[in-house]
C-alpha positions in Angstrom: 27.7 -18.0 -37.5 24.9 -15.4 -36.9 22.4 -17.8 -38.4 23.4 -20.6 -36.1 23.0 -18.1 -33.1 19.5 -17.2 -34.1 18.5 -20.9 -34.4 20.0 -21.6 -30.9 18.1 -18.6 -29.5 14.9 -19.9 -30.9 15.4 -23.3 -29.4 16.1 -21.6 -26.0 12.9 -19.6 -26.2 10.8 -22.6 -27.2 12.4 -24.6 -24.3 11.3 -21.9 -21.8 7.7 -22.0 -23.0 7.4 -25.8 -22.7 8.9 -26.3 -19.3 5.5 -27.1 -17.6 4.5 -26.3 -14.1 6.6 -29.0 -12.5 9.9 -27.8 -13.9 11.7 -26.1 -11.0 15.2 -27.5 -11.4 18.0 -25.1 -12.3 20.0 -26.7 -15.1 21.0 -23.4 -16.7 24.5 -23.7 -15.3 25.1 -27.1 -16.7 27.3 -27.3 -19.8 25.6 -28.6 -22.9 26.5 -32.2 -23.7 29.7 -32.6 -25.7 29.3 -34.8 -28.8 32.6 -36.6 -29.7 33.4 -37.4 -33.3 33.8 -41.1 -33.9 35.9 -42.2 -36.9 35.8 -45.2 -39.2 39.0 -46.0 -40.9 38.9 -47.7 -44.3 41.5 -50.4 -45.0 42.3 -48.5 -48.2 41.9 -44.9 -47.1 43.3 -43.0 -44.2 40.4 -40.5 -44.2 37.9 -39.9 -41.2 34.2 -40.0 -41.7 32.4 -38.2 -38.9 29.1 -39.6 -37.7 26.0 -37.3 -37.6 26.0 -35.2 -34.4 23.2 -35.7 -31.9 21.2 -32.4 -31.4 22.1 -30.7 -28.2 19.3 -30.5 -25.5 18.1 -26.9 -25.2 19.0 -25.4 -21.9 16.0 -24.7 -19.7 16.2 -21.6 -17.5 15.2 -22.1 -13.9 12.4 -19.8 -12.3 15.1 -17.7 -10.7 16.8 -17.0 -14.1 13.7 -15.9 -15.9 13.6 -12.4 -17.2 10.1 -11.7 -15.9 9.2 -12.1 -12.3 5.6 -13.1 -13.2 7.1 -16.1 -15.1 9.2 -16.9 -12.1 6.1 -17.1 -10.0 4.1 -19.0 -12.6 6.7 -21.8 -12.9 6.4 -22.5 -9.2 2.6 -22.4 -8.5 1.6 -25.5 -6.7 -2.0 -25.2 -5.5 -4.5 -27.4 -7.5 -6.9 -25.5 -9.8 -10.3 -27.1 -9.5 -12.9 -26.8 -12.3 -15.7 -25.1 -10.3 -17.9 -22.2 -10.8 -16.1 -19.8 -8.4 -12.7 -20.3 -10.0 -14.2 -20.0 -13.5 -16.1 -16.8 -12.5 -12.9 -15.0 -11.3 -10.8 -16.3 -14.1 -13.3 -14.8 -16.5 -13.2 -11.5 -14.5 -9.4 -11.2 -14.8 -9.7 -11.9 -18.6 -12.5 -9.5 -19.0 -10.7 -6.6 -17.3 -7.0 -6.9 -18.3 -6.4 -3.3 -17.4 -6.7 -4.3 -13.8 -3.6 -6.5 -13.9 -1.8 -3.9 -16.0 -2.4 -1.4 -13.1 -1.4 -4.0 -10.6 1.8 -4.7 -12.5 2.8 -1.0 -12.5 2.3 -0.7 -8.7 4.0 -4.0 -8.0 7.1 -3.3 -10.1 9.3 -2.0 -7.2 8.2 -4.6 -4.7 7.3 -8.0 -6.3 10.8 -9.3 -6.6 11.5 -8.6 -2.9 8.3 -10.4 -1.9 9.0 -13.4 -4.2 12.5 -13.9 -2.7 11.0 -13.9 0.8 8.4 -16.5 -0.1 11.0 -18.7 -1.8 13.3 -18.4 1.2 10.7 -20.0 3.4 9.8 -22.7 0.8 6.2 -21.5 0.8 3.7 -21.7 -2.1 4.4 -19.0 -4.7 0.6 -18.3 -4.7 1.3 -16.4 -1.5 3.4 -13.8 -3.4 0.1 -13.0 -5.3 -1.9 -12.3 -2.1 -1.2 -8.5 -2.3 -3.0 -8.5 -5.7 -6.1 -9.9 -4.1 -5.8 -8.0 -0.8 -4.9 -4.5 -2.0 -4.3 -4.5 -5.7 -0.7 -3.7 -4.7 -1.8 -0.3 -3.5 0.7 0.4 -0.6 -1.6 3.1 0.8 -4.8 0.9 0.7 -7.1 1.3 3.7 -10.3 -0.8 4.0 -13.6 -0.3 5.7 -12.4 -3.0 8.2 -9.4 -0.8 9.3 -7.0 -3.0 7.3 -3.9 -1.2 5.9 -1.1 -1.7 3.5 -0.2 -4.3 0.8 -1.1 -7.2 3.1 -4.1 -5.5 4.7 -3.4 -6.0 8.4 -6.0 -4.8 10.9 -4.4 -3.0 13.8 -4.7 -5.8 16.4 -3.2 -8.5 14.1 -0.5 -6.1 13.0 0.6 -5.5 16.6 0.3 -9.3 17.3 2.9 -9.9 14.6 5.3 -7.1 15.6 4.1 -4.2 13.4 4.4 -0.9 15.4 1.7 1.7 14.8 2.1 5.3 16.1 1.8 8.9 15.0 5.0 8.8 13.0 4.9 5.3 11.6 2.5 2.5 10.6 4.3 -0.8 10.2 1.3 -2.3 8.3 2.4 -0.1 5.4 6.1 -0.9 5.7 6.7 -3.2 2.7 9.6 -5.1 4.2 8.2 -5.4 7.7 4.6 -6.2 6.7 5.8 -8.9 4.2 7.7 -10.6 7.0 4.8 -10.3 9.3 2.3 -11.7 6.7 4.5 -14.7 6.0 4.9 -15.3 9.8 1.1 -15.2 10.1 0.6 -17.6 7.2 3.2 -20.0 8.5 1.4 -20.0 11.9 -1.9 -20.6 10.2 -0.4 -23.4 8.0 0.7 -25.2 11.2 -2.6 -24.6 12.9 -4.5 -26.2 10.1 -2.3 -29.3 9.8 -0.5 -28.2 6.6 -3.7 -27.3 4.7 -2.8 -24.2 2.7 -6.3 -23.4 1.5 -7.5 -23.4 5.1 -4.6 -21.2 6.1 -5.3 -18.7 3.3 -9.0 -18.5 4.1 -8.1 -17.9 7.8 -5.7 -15.1 6.7 -8.8 -13.4 5.3 -11.4 -14.0 7.9 -9.5 -15.2 11.1 -8.5 -18.6 12.3 -11.4 -18.9 14.7 -14.0 -18.6 12.0 -12.4 -21.2 9.8 -11.8 -23.6 12.7 -15.5 -23.3 13.7 -16.6 -24.1 10.1 -14.3 -27.2 10.0 -15.7 -28.3 13.4 -19.3 -27.9 12.3 -18.7 -30.0 9.2 -17.0 -32.7 11.2 -20.0 -32.9 13.6 -22.4 -33.2 10.6 -20.2 -35.8 8.9 -19.5 -33.5 6.0 -16.2 -33.0 4.1 -13.9 -30.5 5.7 -11.9 -29.3 2.7 -12.2 -25.6 1.9 -14.7 -26.0 -0.9 -17.3 -27.5 1.5 -17.0 -25.0 4.4 -19.7 -22.6 5.2 -17.7 -19.3 5.3 -18.6 -15.6 4.8 -19.1 -14.6 1.2 -15.9 -12.5 1.1 -13.8 -15.5 2.3 -15.6 -18.0 0.0 -14.6 -15.7 -2.9 -11.1 -14.9 -1.6 -9.4 -18.3 -2.2 -10.9 -19.0 -5.7 -9.9 -15.4 -6.6 -6.3 -16.2 -5.7 -6.3 -19.5 -7.5 -7.9 -18.0 -10.6 -5.3 -15.3 -10.6 -2.5 -17.9 -10.6 -4.1 -19.8 -13.4 -4.4 -16.8 -15.7 -0.8 -15.8 -15.1 0.4 -19.4 -15.7 -1.5 -19.7 -19.0 -1.3 -16.1 -20.3 -0.6 -17.3 -23.9 -3.5 -19.8 -23.8 -6.0 -17.1 -22.6 -4.7 -14.4 -24.8 -3.7 -12.3 -21.8 -0.6 -10.1 -21.7 0.4 -8.9 -18.2 3.2 -6.2 -18.4 6.5 -7.8 -17.4 8.4 -7.0 -14.3 12.2 -7.4 -14.3 13.2 -10.5 -12.3 15.9 -8.7 -10.4 16.2 -6.6 -7.2 15.0 -3.1 -7.6 15.4 -1.7 -4.1 18.0 -1.7 -1.3 17.2 -1.2 2.4 19.4 1.5 4.0 19.3 2.6 7.6 21.0 5.9 8.6 20.2 5.1 12.2 18.7 8.5 12.9 15.5 10.3 12.3 15.4 11.8 8.9 13.4 14.5 7.2 12.0 12.7 4.1 12.6 15.8 2.0 16.2 15.9 3.0 16.6 12.1 2.4 15.0 12.5 -1.0 17.4 15.3 -1.8 20.4 13.2 -0.8 19.2 10.3 -2.9 18.3 12.4 -6.0 14.6 11.5 -5.8 11.4 13.6 -5.5 9.7 13.6 -2.1 6.7 11.7 -3.5 9.0 9.1 -5.1 10.6 8.4 -1.7 7.3 8.4 0.1 5.8 5.9 -2.4 8.6 3.4 -1.6 8.4 4.1 2.1 4.6 4.4 2.8 4.9 3.5 6.4 6.0 7.0 7.5 2.8 9.1 8.2 4.4 12.5 8.3 7.4 14.5 7.2 10.1 12.4 8.8 11.0 8.9 9.9 10.1 7.9 13.4 12.3 9.5 16.1 12.4 6.3 18.1 12.7 4.1 15.0 12.3 2.5 12.6 14.5 4.8 10.5 15.2 2.6 7.5 14.4 3.5 3.9 13.9 1.6 0.7 15.8 3.2 -2.1 16.2 2.3 -5.8 19.5 0.4 -6.2 20.9 3.1 -8.5 20.4 5.9 -5.9 22.0 4.2 -2.8 25.5 5.3 -3.5 24.5 8.9 -4.0 22.4 8.9 -0.8 25.3 7.5 1.3 27.8 10.0 -0.3 25.6 13.0 0.3 24.7 12.0 3.8 28.4 11.7 4.7 29.1 15.0 2.9 26.5 16.8 5.1 27.9 15.5 8.4 25.1 12.9 8.7 22.5 15.6 9.1 19.0 14.2 9.2 16.9 17.1 10.4 16.8 20.8 10.4 16.6 22.3 13.9 15.2 25.6 15.1 15.6 27.3 18.5 12.5 28.5 20.3 12.2 30.8 23.3 9.3 29.8 25.5 6.7 32.5 26.1 4.2 33.1 28.8 1.2 30.7 28.3 3.1 28.2 26.2 2.8 24.5 26.6 4.7 21.7 25.0 1.5 20.4 23.3 0.8 23.8 21.8 4.4 24.2 20.6 4.4 20.7 19.1 1.1 21.4 17.2 2.5 24.7 15.9 5.6 23.0 14.5 3.8 19.9 13.3 5.6 17.5 15.7 4.8 15.7 18.9 5.5 16.3 22.6 7.5 13.1 22.7 9.9 14.5 20.0 10.3 17.8 21.8 11.1 16.0 25.1 13.5 13.7 23.4 15.3 16.6 21.5 15.6 18.6 24.7 16.3 15.8 27.2 13.2 16.8 29.2 11.9 14.3 31.8 8.5 16.0 32.1 6.3 18.4 30.1 7.0 21.4 32.4 8.7 24.3 30.7 9.5 27.8 31.9 9.3 31.3 30.3 12.6 32.1 28.5 13.7 28.5 28.2 15.3 27.7 24.8 14.0 24.6 23.1 15.5 22.7 20.2 12.7 21.9 17.7 13.2 19.5 14.8 11.3 21.0 11.9 10.5 19.9 8.3 12.6 21.1 5.5 9.5 21.9 3.4 6.0 23.0 4.0 3.8 20.0 5.0 1.7 20.4 1.8 4.8 19.4 -0.2 4.9 15.9 1.4 2.1 14.9 -0.9 1.9 11.3 0.2 2.0 12.0 4.0 -1.1 10.9 5.9 -2.5 14.5 6.2 -2.0 15.3 2.5 -3.6 12.0 1.4 -6.6 12.7 3.6 -6.9 16.2 2.2 -6.8 14.9 -1.4 -9.4 12.3 -0.6 -11.7 14.8 1.1 -11.3 17.3 -1.8 -12.4 14.7 -4.4 -15.5 15.6 -6.2 -18.5 13.3 -5.7 -22.2 13.4 -6.3 -24.4 15.6 -4.2 -23.6 18.7 -2.1 -20.4 18.9 -0.1 -20.5 20.0 3.5 -18.0 20.1 6.3 -18.9 18.8 9.7 -16.8 19.6 12.8 -16.9 16.8 15.3 -18.5 17.6 18.6 -18.8 16.0 22.0 -20.8 12.7 21.7 -20.6 12.5 17.9 -20.1 9.2 16.1 -20.2 8.1 12.5 -23.7 6.8 13.1 -25.1 10.0 14.7 -23.5 12.2 12.1 -24.7 10.1 9.2 -28.2 10.1 10.7 -28.1 13.9 11.0 -27.2 14.3 7.3 -29.3 11.4 6.1 -26.3 9.5 4.6 -24.9 6.0 5.0 -22.4 5.9 7.9 -20.1 3.5 6.0 -20.0 6.0 3.1 -19.3 8.8 5.5 -16.3 7.0 6.9 -15.1 6.2 3.4 -15.3 9.8 2.2 -12.9 10.7 5.1 -10.4 7.8 4.7 -11.6 6.1 7.8 -13.4 3.0 9.0 -16.7 3.2 10.8 -15.0 1.7 13.8 -12.3 4.4 13.9 -12.4 6.9 16.8 -13.4 10.5 16.1 -11.8 13.4 18.0 -13.5 16.6 19.0 -12.7 19.4 16.5 -12.0 16.9 13.7 -13.2 18.0 10.2 -15.3 15.6 8.2 -16.6 16.0 4.7 -20.2 15.0 4.1 -21.9 14.6 0.7 -25.6 15.1 0.9 -27.6 12.8 -1.4 -29.0 14.3 -4.6 -32.5 14.0 -3.1 -31.5 16.4 -0.3 -30.6 19.2 -2.8 -34.1 20.7 -2.4 -33.0 21.9 1.1 -30.1 23.9 -0.2 -30.8 27.6 -0.7 -28.6 30.3 -2.1 -28.6 33.5 -0.1 -26.7 36.8 -0.2 -25.2 37.8 3.1 -24.2 41.4 3.8 -21.2 41.6 6.1 -21.7 43.3 9.4 -19.3 45.1 11.8 -17.2 42.5 13.6 -17.8 39.7 11.1 -15.1 37.3 10.0 -15.1 34.5 7.5 -14.8 32.0 10.4 -17.7 33.5 12.3 -19.9 33.6 9.2 -19.0 30.0 8.4 -19.8 28.9 11.9 -23.2 30.8 11.9 -24.4 29.1 8.8 -22.8 25.7 9.4 -20.5 25.9 6.4 -16.7 25.9 6.1 -14.4 28.9 5.5 -13.1 27.0 2.4 -16.6 26.9 1.0 -17.0 30.6 1.5 -13.7 31.2 -0.2 -14.6 29.0 -3.1 -18.2 30.3 -3.6 -17.0 33.9 -3.6 -13.6 33.5 -5.3 -11.7 34.9 -2.4 -8.2 34.5 -1.2 -7.8 32.2 1.8 -6.8 35.2 4.1 -9.0 37.7 2.3 -9.9 41.0 4.2 -13.6 41.5 4.4 -15.4 44.7 5.4 -18.9 45.8 6.5 -21.3 46.2 3.6 -19.5 43.6 1.4 -21.8 40.9 0.0 -21.1 37.2 0.1 -22.9 34.3 -1.7 -23.7 31.3 0.5 -25.3 27.9 -0.3 -26.9 26.8 2.9 -29.0 23.9 4.2 -32.0 25.7 5.6 -32.9 22.7 7.8 -29.6 23.0 9.7 -28.7 26.6 9.5 -28.6 28.7 12.6 -28.0 32.0 10.8 -29.7 35.2 11.8 
């Protein structure tokens, strides 16, 4: 019996591998054909002679019943794969760097099934489920030089156009559920705009519908073909579509190309829960039995230590953690935040109090039912505060920025404090660096707005190292680390690092400090 089972399993597996691209029909639920025994009765004998049974047709699993979500996608890819140089180039790239798709698969594991189901529900090409690979390499915190954010790389304006809210607490462009819905809405709109041409729609998703429409119009005027492959588009867009098509091709023919992309289980991994209240992410993680960083990685839209006070307040949780979260939340009387009481002192303002407690004026007004920002001495305020120190929310926007700015790079690291009239261009010119690189070092786009007092890291080119001089400074009466740092245009953190001091170290007159300063910019005396 065991042997017969092994043979049947082998037939099933070989059937799955030979289904072809057009096999989308679910016949797994159909019973295998029943073969009836026919009998031939001899005039002299009353015995039955069974005829040879016809072999049963192997059951073919539908895309939805595959064990690997990549296979589910591959079976439903529908865009033609032309034999042209662009597609060949990107196919060869994916095959040359298989670790890239291994990294992508690891990042995509929690989210890909969710995305595939949404694409299928709209009867859209399954190639669209692969767009986050091309757009962001499935990095949910991705941010581009063009101010695009999240898996689907929405720029701010397009995000707002398709309903993605963006504020201090929350950025819907990084909300996996909301941004997926918005991206598919946008692609459906583009598909209709370009008369059902998916390649035009995908190209327009990358570079904007106006640019693609103008390219089509130009070709019509010149009597030239208007299919995607003949359009004069920016280099990035001309590469974008073949990159997607090549990706689908290598996934579909992994065996043929000798590629092995790590499997992702073809089953839901996450459940969306909504406690309908603002929640400290550390508290929510504790209820769910997760680390704070695990919860943040599944819910990258929340910029700070809590969900948005005015919503959204939903959270994606691993399926196996949902019951515990709901139980613990109920056990703790639906507490979502820790609250402190604060007595207003002379000179206080709501903005200063909000900054001290790492929150916003809007939250303070909401928590205390204030209709204006006026407060009075002695007034008691309710202040929602984070359960943990901000540094422990390692994937919050401030902590991600701090990690990026702390990364070691070539050259000499400096800290620049933004002043009135500064821009990326003027700062870059002052330090003789590329303004695009300057923005990248600080997790920003060159078009982002700078604020006075903002700290930027600057890495001088290696060629500028000749201007760096090491000096010994003897501390004078009245000196502090901050005053010395300001005098020599360096940061307190640099002074601490160079001299192996504690952050709040006490310094005294006569003590010597080592400084590495740029003599062309120092104002020390």
